[in-house]
Residue, then its C-alpha position, 0 to 999 in steps of 0.5 A: x670803335x671796338x678793338x678785337x686784337x688787330x681788328x678795329x670794328x665800327x660800333x655801327x656793325x654791332x648795332x646792325x647785328x643787334x637790330x638784325x636779331x631783334x628783327x629776326x625774332x619779331x618777324x618770326x613771331x609774325x610768321x607764326x600766324x599762317x601756321x596757327x590758322x589751321x590749328x585755331x580753325x580746328x580747335x575753336x571752329x572759327x572760320x578762315x575769314x574770321x581768323x584772317x581778320x586778326x591778321x588784318x588788324x595786326x598788319x594795320x596796327x603794325x602800320x598805324x604805329x609807324x609814324x609815331x615810332x618813326x618820330x620817337x626814334x628821330x626825337x628820342x632814339x632807337x633803344x627805348x623804343x625797341x625795349x618798350x616794343x619787345x616787352x609789348x610783344x612778349x606780353x602779347x605772345x604770353x597772353x595768347x596761351x590763355x585765349x578762348x574767344x575770337x575777340x581775344x585773338x583780335x586784341x592780342x594778335x591784332x592790337x598788342x602784337x601788331x603795335x609791339x612788332x611795329x616798334x621792334x621792326x617796322x621803320x627800324x632798318x631805315x632809321x639805323x641805316x640813316x643814322x649810322x651809315x652813309x657809304x654802305x647805307x643801301x647794303x645795311x638796309x638790305x641786310x636788315x630787311x633780309x632779317x624779316x625773311x631770315x626770321x621766317x626761314x628760321x622760325x616757321x619750320x621750328x614752330x611747325x615742328x613744335x605744333x606737329x609734335x605738341x600743340x600750337x600753344x607750345x610754339x607761342x611759348x617758344x617765341x615768348x621765351x626767345x623774345x624775353x630771355x635772349x633778344x630783350x637783354x641784348x638790346x638793353x646791353x648793346x643798343x645805342x642811339x647814335x654814333x656820338x654815343x660811342x664817341x665816333x661820327x658817321x661811318x666810324x669817322x672821328x667826331x667833327x671830321x667831314x666825311x670825304x669822297x662820294x659818300x661824304x658828298x651824299x651825306x652832306x646833301x642828305x643831312x637835313x630834315x623835312x617837316x611832314x607838312x612839306x613832305x605830303x606836298x611832294x608827288x614823290x611821297x605819294x607815288x612811293x607810298x602807293x607803291x609801298x601799299x602794293x608791296x604790303x598787299x602782295x607780300x605780308x597781306x597775300x603771301x605772308x598770310x595765305x600761302x600756307x593755307x593755300x598749299x594745304x588746300x591743295x593737299x601739300x603737307x604743312x611741312x612741305x609748305x613750310x619748306x617752301x617758305x624757308x626757300x623763299x627766305x634763303x632766296x630773299x636774303x640774297x635778293x634783298x642784300x643784292x638790292x641793297x648793293x645795287x641801290x648804292x650803284x644804280x637808278x633806284x626808281x628803275x630797280x624798284x620797278x624791276x622788283x615789282x615787275x618780277x613780283x607780278x610774274x611770280x604771282x601770276x605763276x602761283x594759281x597754277x601750282x598744285x604740288x610741292x615741286x611747283x611750290x618750290x619753283x614759286x618760292x625761288x621766283x618770289x623769294x628773290x624779290x620778297x622784301x627787295x623793295x625796301x633798299x631802293x625805296x628807303x634810299x629814295x626817301x633819304x635823297x628826297x626828304x633827308x636822313x634826319x627825318x628818315x624815321x618819320x617819313x618812313x613811318x608814314x610810308x610804312x603805314x600805307x604798306x600795312x594798310x595795303x597788307x591789311x586790306x589784302x589779308x582780309x580780302x584774300x580770306x573773303x575770296x577763299x570763303x566765297x570762291x573756294x580757292x585763292x587763285x583770283x586773289x593771286x591773279x589780282x595781286x599780280x595785276x596791282x604789282x604791275x600798276x606799282x611798276x608805273x608808280x615807281x617810274x613816275x618818281x622824279x629822276x633827280x633829288x627834289x629840293x624842298x624849300x622848307x627843308x630844315x638843316x640838321x639841328x640834332x635828334x629833334x630836327x624832324x617835324 
């Protein structure tokens, strides 16, 4: 606990603040790509599909490192993984200042930054929430997940302004400086791996004292680790993985990569499109935090299905948007559910597979999220080149979001007991 005058603050909230800042800046770096697409196209004469392929590689790498990062966080702790990942992102962004060929973009943005971002964000929110909180876990996941949209809300207008008054390299330099000079030192100084590192138990309770009430009962029920060899035999794992792949395809892959180029295609100014992203960020902060609050209080399967249903509606609207006012309406609709899938989905993982294997299982589920995102990012770029418009891609996104509603409702309605689940044995419990 931290004492500030009459206040005693659980150190877990310090961890949340530091992780939130890391997620904000890491997602801000990812948010740079859509606003870089047109400047890169103009300077290097690379076509839209070739540039979009770099986004696909980035999204895929972001997911591929998920299982490894999740396992390392479960076994070795969060702090070292975050530090290494942030250094990797800083190196990648700095090296982008000197790129001159499209393969440089694939290597730096695709591989280096993709891997670094996967460790600096990725499964971070679920792992921290599971290790530090029980009573407010859904809320914490919601707040940390909202950091992704907050990063876009903060950095996209800033970076767009920097590009308009300077050059695209200036925006990359800003990102690199913030990462290495601000976020990295904060993580080094304040991040801790587990409540025991600061002498307290889960939720700030005294070490060795059982947590009481409903939260305590849930924590005792979830305080186990399930080996992945058993997780992959559960139908619920595959249903959640498929749903999350749709989430990735319809968020980072489709909207996160192609919304701004789509707006520019329809003669909406770059700053107008960026303002819409900011509106999405504001709405998503409340939508995701609200989803976290609701996931602690209602059937998570129903909540997750509702989020996908609302996403389908917003994607069906987008092809008919042709001006900045319509884009603002879309931003409100889509922003509410942009990342609101995370709190109920992470809650379902904890219930079924145990919080001690949260990082590992979430890493594998997140891999499917990024495979969906990578596939949709590339496919939408191809659709734009072949059809001359993104409308068919947005309509397809709406239909697959409806399919995800079915996946969510087929998840088992109660916690599944997996016989091979192992009891808590410490940081290395996860298989």
